[in-house]
N, C-alpha and C positions, 0 to 999 in steps of 0.2 A: 644684377643681384651680386647680392655672394652666398657664394655656400652656404645650406644651412646646417648643421645638424639635423641628423633621419627626426630627435623626436622634438625638436622649434616645427611648428606649425606656424602658419599665417594665421590669423582674426580679423584682425579689419588694415584696409589700404583711405589712405583720404587726399587731396589735396589744397590749396586753402579757399575757403566758399567767396564767390563770386555776390549769392544771394545773402553771408551773411554780410560782406562789407557793404553792400545795399544794404540791408536793414541796419546797422552803426550807424551806418551816413545817414543817414534820415532820420532815427532818433535823434544822433546829435540837431542838427537842423530844425524837425521841432523843440526840443530841448534850448537850442539859438534862442528863435523862435519866443517862448516863452520870458526866456528869461531879458531878452528886447520889446516885452509886452507893455512896462510902465512908458515911455517914447510912442507909443500910438497914440494918443491924445496930440501929438503934435507934426504927425507925418499922415501923410495917406497911404490905406494900408496896402501902395505897390511898391512905396518907399521902405516903410517897414520889411517888408516879408522879400525884397531885395536885397536889404540890409541887412539883414536875420540871416540869410545862404548867404551872400557874403564873407559875413564873418565864422559861419562853419566852415566853408571852404576853405575858411586862411587860419580855420585854429588846424584842421585836419592839415595843412600844409606845414604848421609850424611845430607841429609834434608829431610828425615825418604819417599819420595814418597813408602817402601814398606810395610815400618807400616802401611800409612796410608791404604792400600788396605786388611793388616793383621788385621787391628783394625776394619774394619764396611763390610767387605765379608759377614757378615750375618746379618746386620744391615736392616730394612725393615724401608724407611718413606714413612708416608700415609697422602695426602693432603688431609681435609673436606674442607666445604665449611663455617664452624668455625676455625677451628687448622688446622698447620703441627704437626703429631705426629712421635717421634721420636724414633722407635720398637728395643732397641736395648736387641739381648738373654741374656748378663747379668743384662739385669734390672730386674726387678720385672713389675714394672708398665712405662708407655712409656711415654719419654718428655713431654712435649706439650707445644706449640709454638703456642698463640694465634693470627690467624689477623694480629688484630688492635693490635697487638704491633711490628708492624716490619713498620720498616719506610723507610725504602727502597732499595731497590731491585740491588749489585750492577748490573755492563756491560761491563767489560772488559775479564769477566774468558772465556773459552772456552770448558773447559770441566769441570765448578764447579760452584755452584750460592754463592755470598754470601747477606746473609743477614742483613740487617745494624737494630737494634733494636735505640731503642727512647731517650737510657742510653750510646748511642754510642758506646755501645760494637758491637760485630759484630759475625753473628753467618757461617760460612762456612758446602759447603753440600757437599762432598765431588764426581766425577766424576760421575755426574748425567749425564744416558743417556736420549736422545736429548733434551743436556738440552737450545735451544731455547722454544721449546715450552712448557719444563715445568717452567720456567722461566717465559712465558705470562700465565700460566693455575695458576697459585701461582699472576701472576699480578690481574684478572680477580678478583681473588678467594681476595684476598683483597681490590681490590673495593666497591667489596661486601658488605664484610661486616666492610667498615665502614662508 
């Protein structure tokens, strides 16, 4: 860990959530089953369920859902009253995002948090445990830093 100035204090620390990954995967499979429902009269239920699950797994493979998990499984996100640190074991120094550099916090994700920067870029914090509470703490810390 990097040394902190005496006035900087830790507020929250988290890792990628296996539970969030599971629920996201389950929601995707249920959604795929609903989309595949019109083919149900032409196949038996077991074939329909298998096709739905395989389609969802294929979608997750194509859109790198498994890769997101794999690449971030050892990353630790740390929120302080001044910045958000992303401690990736592959980097010597953690990435630092000052809370004053966050223009907005995305509202529409159930499993991840999107931070919008003034440059119109965005940073996604994937598969966050307790998304609502984490978003609220980031927003509170951001407001205090401003």
